[in-house]
MIDOSE-1310 file (N, C-alpha, C; in nm, 2 decimals, decimal comma, always signed):
residues 168
xxxx	+5,45/+0,47/-4,61/+5,29/+0,37/-4,57/+5,29/+0,34/-4,46; +5,37/+0,25/-4,39/+5,40/+0,21/-4,27/+5,41/+0,33/-4,12; +5,44/+0,43/-4,23/+5,43/+0,55/-4,07/+5,31/+0,63/-4,04; +5,24/+0,62/-4,14/+5,13/+0,68/-4,18/+5,03/+0,56/-4,12
xxxx	+5,02/+0,44/-4,07/+4,95/+0,35/-4,05/+4,97/+0,37/-3,84; +5,13/+0,39/-3,86/+5,16/+0,41/-3,71/+5,15/+0,52/-3,60; +5,10/+0,65/-3,74/+5,06/+0,75/-3,67/+4,91/+0,78/-3,68; +4,84/+0,68/-3,72/+4,74/+0,68/-3,73/+4,69/+0,60/-3,59
xxxx	+4,75/+0,49/-3,57/+4,71/+0,42/-3,48/+4,74/+0,50/-3,39; +4,86/+0,57/-3,32/+4,85/+0,66/-3,25/+4,77/+0,72/-3,19; +4,74/+0,81/-3,30/+4,64/+0,89/-3,30/+4,50/+0,86/-3,23; +4,45/+0,72/-3,31/+4,35/+0,65/-3,24/+4,35/+0,66/-3,10
xxxx	+4,49/+0,58/-3,11/+4,45/+0,56/-2,90/+4,51/+0,69/-2,83; +4,55/+0,79/-2,92/+4,55/+0,92/-2,79/+4,40/+0,99/-2,80; +4,33/+0,97/-2,92/+4,18/+1,07/-2,91/+4,10/+0,92/-2,84; +4,14/+0,82/-2,86/+4,07/+0,74/-2,72/+4,04/+0,76/-2,57
xxxx	+4,20/+0,77/-2,59/+4,21/+0,79/-2,39/+4,16/+0,92/-2,33; +4,18/+1,00/-2,44/+4,10/+1,13/-2,43/+3,95/+1,17/-2,41; +3,89/+1,10/-2,51/+3,76/+1,06/-2,51/+3,69/+0,99/-2,37; +3,76/+0,89/-2,33/+3,73/+0,77/-2,23/+3,76/+0,91/-2,08
xxxx	+3,84/+0,92/-2,07/+3,84/+0,98/-1,93/+3,76/+1,14/-1,94; +3,72/+1,23/-2,08/+3,66/+1,33/-2,06/+3,51/+1,27/-2,02; +3,45/+1,14/-2,09/+3,37/+1,07/-2,06/+3,33/+1,04/-1,91; +3,46/+1,00/-1,84/+3,46/+0,98/-1,71/+3,47/+1,05/-1,60
xxxx	+3,49/+1,22/-1,67/+3,49/+1,28/-1,60/+3,34/+1,39/-1,58; +3,26/+1,34/-1,73/+3,15/+1,38/-1,70/+3,04/+1,32/-1,66; +3,07/+1,17/-1,60/+3,00/+1,08/-1,55/+2,97/+1,14/-1,39; +3,12/+1,14/-1,33/+3,16/+1,20/-1,21/+3,09/+1,32/-1,17
xxxx	+3,11/+1,39/-1,26/+2,98/+1,54/-1,22/+2,89/+1,52/-1,20; +2,83/+1,45/-1,34/+2,69/+1,39/-1,32/+2,70/+1,32/-1,19; +2,73/+1,21/-1,14/+2,71/+1,15/-1,03/+2,70/+1,22/-0,89; +2,78/+1,37/-0,88/+2,81/+1,46/-0,76/+2,70/+1,53/-0,77
xxxx	+2,65/+1,58/-0,87/+2,53/+1,64/-0,91/+2,39/+1,54/-0,86; +2,37/+1,44/-0,88/+2,26/+1,35/-0,87/+2,28/+1,33/-0,73; +2,36/+1,30/-0,69/+2,41/+1,29/-0,49/+2,33/+1,38/-0,42; +2,38/+1,52/-0,46/+2,33/+1,60/-0,41/+2,21/+1,63/-0,39
xxxx	+2,16/+1,62/-0,58/+1,98/+1,66/-0,55/+1,93/+1,52/-0,47; +1,95/+1,39/-0,45/+1,92/+1,30/-0,35/+1,95/+1,35/-0,27; +2,05/+1,38/-0,17/+2,04/+1,43/-0,04/+1,95/+1,54/-0,02; +1,93/+1,65/-0,10/+1,84/+1,74/-0,02/+1,68/+1,68/-0,09
xxxx	+1,67/+1,62/-0,19/+1,53/+1,55/-0,20/+1,53/+1,48/-0,05; +1,56/+1,41/+0,00/+1,60/+1,34/+0,11/+1,54/+1,44/+0,27; +1,62/+1,54/+0,25/+1,62/+1,63/+0,31/+1,47/+1,68/+0,33; +1,42/+1,72/+0,18/+1,30/+1,80/+0,16/+1,21/+1,67/+0,25
xxxx	+1,19/+1,53/+0,20/+1,07/+1,47/+0,25/+1,09/+1,45/+0,39; +1,19/+1,40/+0,44/+1,21/+1,39/+0,60/+1,13/+1,54/+0,67; +1,18/+1,67/+0,62/+1,12/+1,80/+0,69/+0,92/+1,75/+0,62; +0,88/+1,69/+0,49/+0,78/+1,69/+0,51/+0,69/+1,58/+0,60
xxxx	+0,77/+1,45/+0,64/+0,74/+1,37/+0,71/+0,72/+1,41/+0,86; +0,80/+1,52/+0,87/+0,80/+1,57/+1,01/+0,66/+1,66/+1,08; +0,66/+1,77/+0,92/+0,53/+1,82/+0,95/+0,43/+1,74/+0,93; +0,40/+1,64/+0,86/+0,25/+1,58/+0,89/+0,27/+1,53/+1,02
xxxx	+0,38/+1,44/+1,05/+0,35/+1,40/+1,22/+0,34/+1,53/+1,34; +0,38/+1,61/+1,30/+0,34/+1,74/+1,37/+0,18/+1,78/+1,35; +0,14/+1,79/+1,25/-0,01/+1,82/+1,18/-0,12/+1,69/+1,19; -0,03/+1,54/+1,21/-0,15/+1,47/+1,16/-0,21/+1,47/+1,05
xxxx	-0,12/+1,48/+0,94/-0,23/+1,54/+0,78/-0,26/+1,42/+0,71; -0,37/+1,44/+0,63/-0,43/+1,39/+0,56/-0,40/+1,32/+0,46; -0,48/+1,22/+0,39/-0,42/+1,17/+0,26/-0,36/+1,27/+0,18; -0,33/+1,39/+0,16/-0,29/+1,50/+0,05/-0,15/+1,51/+0,13
xxxx	-0,12/+1,51/+0,23/+0,01/+1,50/+0,32/+0,10/+1,37/+0,25; +0,00/+1,26/+0,30/+0,08/+1,14/+0,28/+0,13/+1,13/+0,14; +0,00/+1,18/+0,08/+0,08/+1,11/-0,07/+0,21/+1,22/-0,10; +0,20/+1,34/-0,04/+0,31/+1,45/-0,11/+0,44/+1,35/-0,04
xxxx	+0,43/+1,29/+0,06/+0,58/+1,23/+0,12/+0,60/+1,11/-0,01; +0,50/+1,01/+0,00/+0,53/+0,89/-0,12/+0,57/+0,94/-0,25; +0,50/+1,12/-0,29/+0,57/+1,13/-0,43/+0,70/+1,15/-0,41; +0,73/+1,22/-0,31/+0,88/+1,28/-0,31/+0,99/+1,13/-0,27
xxxx	+0,91/+1,06/-0,20/+1,01/+0,99/-0,17/+1,08/+0,89/-0,32; +0,94/+0,86/-0,40/+0,94/+0,76/-0,51/+1,01/+0,86/-0,62; +1,05/+1,01/-0,59/+1,11/+1,08/-0,69/+1,26/+1,06/-0,64; +1,26/+1,07/-0,54/+1,42/+1,01/-0,44/+1,45/+0,87/-0,49
xxxx	+1,35/+0,76/-0,51/+1,44/+0,65/-0,55/+1,45/+0,65/-0,66; +1,39/+0,74/-0,75/+1,43/+0,75/-0,90/+1,55/+0,84/-0,92; +1,61/+0,92/-0,85/+1,75/+0,98/-0,85/+1,82/+0,84/-0,83; +1,82/+0,77/-0,71/+1,93/+0,66/-0,65/+1,91/+0,60/-0,74
xxxx	+1,85/+0,54/-0,87/+1,81/+0,48/-0,97/+1,95/+0,49/-1,05; +1,88/+0,64/-1,10/+1,93/+0,71/-1,19/+2,12/+0,73/-1,19; +2,13/+0,74/-1,07/+2,30/+0,73/-0,99/+2,37/+0,60/-0,97; +2,27/+0,51/-0,99/+2,31/+0,37/-1,02/+2,35/+0,37/-1,15
xxxx	+2,25/+0,38/-1,22/+2,33/+0,37/-1,36/+2,45/+0,43/-1,42; +2,45/+0,56/-1,36/+2,54/+0,62/-1,37/+2,68/+0,55/-1,37; +2,68/+0,46/-1,22/+2,77/+0,42/-1,13/+2,83/+0,28/-1,22; +2,71/+0,24/-1,31/+2,72/+0,11/-1,34/+2,78/+0,13/-1,48
xxxx	+2,74/+0,29/-1,57/+2,81/+0,26/-1,67/+2,96/+0,36/-1,69; +2,98/+0,37/-1,53/+3,17/+0,40/-1,55/+3,23/+0,32/-1,53; +3,18/+0,20/-1,49/+3,25/+0,08/-1,39/+3,28/-0,01/-1,50; +3,14/-0,05/-1,61/+3,13/-0,11/-1,72/+3,18/-0,06/-1,79
xxxx	+3,16/+0,10/-1,87/+3,13/+0,11/-1,96/+3,04/+0,09/-2,09; +2,95/+0,01/-2,01/+2,82/+0,00/-2,08/+2,70/+0,08/-2,03; +2,61/+0,12/-2,12/+2,50/+0,15/-2,07/+2,38/+0,04/-2,08; +2,32/+0,02/-1,98/+2,24/-0,12/-1,97/+2,10/-0,03/-1,96
xxxx	+1,97/-0,10/-2,00/+1,86/-0,04/-2,01/+1,74/-0,06/-1,92; +1,83/-0,20/-1,84/+1,72/-0,23/-1,71/+1,72/-0,11/-1,61; +1,81/+0,00/-1,59/+1,74/+0,06/-1,46/+1,68/+0,20/-1,53; +1,68/+0,21/-1,67/+1,61/+0,29/-1,72/+1,47/+0,26/-1,69
xxxx	+1,44/+0,10/-1,75/+1,30/+0,04/-1,72/+1,26/+0,07/-1,57; +1,37/+0,04/-1,50/+1,32/+0,06/-1,35/+1,23/+0,23/-1,33; +1,32/+0,32/-1,32/+1,31/+0,47/-1,36/+1,19/+0,46/-1,39; +1,17/+0,40/-1,53/+1,02/+0,45/-1,57/+0,89/+0,38/-1,51
xxxx	+0,90/+0,26/-1,47/+0,80/+0,18/-1,36/+0,81/+0,26/-1,27; +0,86/+0,34/-1,18/+0,87/+0,38/-1,06/+0,80/+0,53/-1,10; +0,81/+0,59/-1,21/+0,76/+0,72/-1,22/+0,66/+0,68/-1,29; +0,59/+0,57/-1,38/+0,45/+0,50/-1,39/+0,36/+0,49/-1,25
xxxx	+0,46/+0,44/-1,15/+0,36/+0,42/-1,02/+0,34/+0,56/-0,92; +0,39/+0,63/-0,96/+0,40/+0,80/-0,88/+0,28/+0,86/-0,97; +0,27/+0,79/-1,07/+0,20/+0,95/-1,11/+0,04/+0,83/-1,15; +0,04/+0,71/-1,09/-0,08/+0,62/-1,11/-0,14/+0,70/-0,93
xxxx	-0,08/+0,71/-0,85/-0,07/+0,76/-0,70/-0,16/+0,89/-0,73; -0,07/+0,97/-0,83/-0,12/+1,06/-0,78/-0,26/+1,06/-0,81; -0,28/+1,06/-0,95/-0,39/+1,05/-1,06/-0,56/+0,98/-0,96; -0,54/+0,83/-0,86/-0,57/+0,82/-0,80/-0,62/+0,91/-0,69
xxxx	-0,51/+0,95/-0,59/-0,60/+1,07/-0,52/-0,63/+1,16/-0,64; -0,61/+1,23/-0,71/-0,67/+1,33/-0,76/-0,84/+1,36/-0,77; -0,86/+1,19/-0,86/-1,00/+1,15/-0,90/-1,07/+1,15/-0,79; -1,03/+1,08/-0,66/-1,07/+1,03/-0,59/-1,15/+1,16/-0,47
xxxx	-1,06/+1,25/-0,51/-1,08/+1,42/-0,46/-1,22/+1,47/-0,54; -1,18/+1,46/-0,68/-1,29/+1,52/-0,75/-1,41/+1,47/-0,74; -1,43/+1,30/-0,71/-1,56/+1,24/-0,70/-1,63/+1,29/-0,59; -1,57/+1,37/-0,49/-1,67/+1,42/-0,39/-1,71/+1,51/-0,39
xxxx	-1,85/+1,55/-0,36/-1,96/+1,63/-0,41/-2,06/+1,59/-0,52; -2,15/+1,67/-0,58/-2,24/+1,65/-0,66/-2,15/+1,63/-0,81; -2,19/+1,47/-0,87/-2,18/+1,54/-1,00/-2,20/+1,59/-1,11; -2,13/+1,62/-1,19/-2,11/+1,72/-1,29/-2,07/+1,69/-1,47
xxxx	-2,09/+1,76/-1,52/-2,05/+1,72/-1,67/-1,90/+1,75/-1,67; -1,83/+1,83/-1,58/-1,71/+1,88/-1,56/-1,61/+1,79/-1,51; -1,68/+1,72/-1,37/-1,63/+1,64/-1,28/-1,68/+1,51/-1,37; -1,76/+1,49/-1,42/-1,75/+1,31/-1,52/-1,63/+1,27/-1,62
xxxx	-1,62/+1,45/-1,68/-1,52/+1,41/-1,85/-1,38/+1,42/-1,75; -1,39/+1,49/-1,64/-1,25/+1,45/-1,57/-1,19/+1,32/-1,50; -1,28/+1,24/-1,44/-1,32/+1,10/-1,43/-1,26/+1,05/-1,52; -1,31/+1,06/-1,66/-1,36/+0,97/-1,75/-1,20/+0,99/-1,81
xxxx	-1,13/+1,11/-1,81/-1,00/+1,13/-1,89/-0,88/+1,06/-1,78; -0,90/+1,03/-1,65/-0,86/+0,98/-1,54/-0,79/+0,87/-1,54; -0,98/+0,79/-1,58/-0,97/+0,63/-1,57/-0,91/+0,61/-1,70; -0,87/+0,68/-1,83/-0,84/+0,69/-1,92/-0,69/+0,65/-1,90
xxxx	-0,63/+0,76/-1,84/-0,45/+0,75/-1,82/-0,45/+0,66/-1,73; -0,51/+0,58/-1,63/-0,52/+0,51/-1,56/-0,49/+0,37/-1,67; -0,57/+0,33/-1,72/-0,54/+0,23/-1,87/-0,40/+0,25/-1,91; -0,41/+0,34/-1,97/-0,24/+0,36/-2,04/-0,16/+0,32/-1,94
xxxx	-0,14/+0,39/-1,84/-0,02/+0,36/-1,74/-0,06/+0,24/-1,67; -0,15/+0,17/-1,64/-0,14/+0,02/-1,66/-0,10/-0,06/-1,72; -0,13/-0,03/-1,85/-0,06/-0,13/-1,99/+0,09/-0,06/-1,98; +0,14/+0,01/-1,96/+0,30/+0,09/-1,96/+0,38/-0,02/-1,84
xxxx	+0,32/-0,02/-1,71/+0,36/-0,04/-1,59/+0,36/-0,22/-1,64; +0,31/-0,26/-1,71/+0,27/-0,42/-1,77/+0,39/-0,43/-1,85; +0,38/-0,37/-1,95/+0,48/-0,39/-2,05/+0,64/-0,39/-1,99; +0,66/-0,26/-1,90/+0,77/-0,26/-1,82/+0,85/-0,40/-1,78
xxxx	+0,71/-0,42/-1,68/+0,75/-0,54/-1,57/+0,78/-0,66/-1,65; +0,71/-0,66/-1,80/+0,75/-0,81/-1,86/+0,92/-0,75/-1,94; +0,97/-0,65/-1,96/+1,05/-0,65/-2,00/+1,18/-0,64/-1,92; +1,16/-0,65/-1,78/+1,22/-0,66/-1,70/+1,27/-0,78/-1,63
xxxx	+1,13/-0,84/-1,66/+1,15/-1,02/-1,63/+1,22/-1,07/-1,74; +1,20/-1,01/-1,92/+1,27/-1,05/-1,97/+1,43/-1,03/-2,02; +1,42/-0,96/-1,96/+1,61/-0,87/-1,97/+1,65/-0,98/-1,84; +1,60/-1,00/-1,73/+1,63/-1,10/-1,66/+1,64/-1,27/-1,70
xxxx	+1,58/-1,29/-1,79/+1,58/-1,41/-1,80/+1,68/-1,45/-1,90; +1,70/-1,36/-2,03/+1,81/-1,33/-2,10/+1,95/-1,33/-2,06; +1,95/-1,26/-1,98/+2,14/-1,24/-1,92/+2,16/-1,35/-1,89; +2,30/-1,41/-1,93/+2,32/-1,54/-1,95/+2,37/-1,53/-1,75
xxxx	+2,40/-1,48/-1,68/+2,47/-1,49/-1,49/+2,37/-1,45/-1,44; +2,27/-1,44/-1,49/+2,13/-1,43/-1,41/+2,16/-1,31/-1,26; +2,28/-1,18/-1,32/+2,28/-1,11/-1,23/+2,24/-1,01/-1,24; +2,16/-0,92/-1,14/+2,10/-0,81/-1,20/+2,22/-0,69/-1,21
xxxx	+2,15/-0,63/-1,32/+2,24/-0,50/-1,40/+2,33/-0,43/-1,28; +2,48/-0,41/-1,33/+2,54/-0,33/-1,19/+2,68/-0,45/-1,14; +2,62/-0,58/-1,15/+2,70/-0,69/-1,12/+2,80/-0,73/-1,17; +2,77/-0,69/-1,33/+2,92/-0,78/-1,41/+3,06/-0,70/-1,34
């Protein structure tokens, strides 16, 4: 009987050790891939910025640059989440809320530019319908942004040590 318990305990320790190291290996590979993607996105955004400076691009070029930079910020925040998960062994929800917040703000910027471009010119039923759909989406995104900001605020208040995620 004691041998069965000891064998089960040893098997549990070995499997826990293997799973933990497998998880860390996957996190490490994921981190490397995310870092490489972030570097490529940074190079791409830099190229867009240099091109916009040479061409003195308009608002569409600037929106594309801001869109790429916000995408880069999302990648960095996800990379931060992977680092925190590897170090602490816990998955925190705050970085995901921040990524969602950045993605929502990014979409608001795109919709705003698209709807302002659509509204130049004569108003017809198709443009009016597109404008209404854009305003509904902006309203939903605004509500979503408020909910995410409130959630992040409440997470900070609920945390005992008042530290940002990843500082534990």
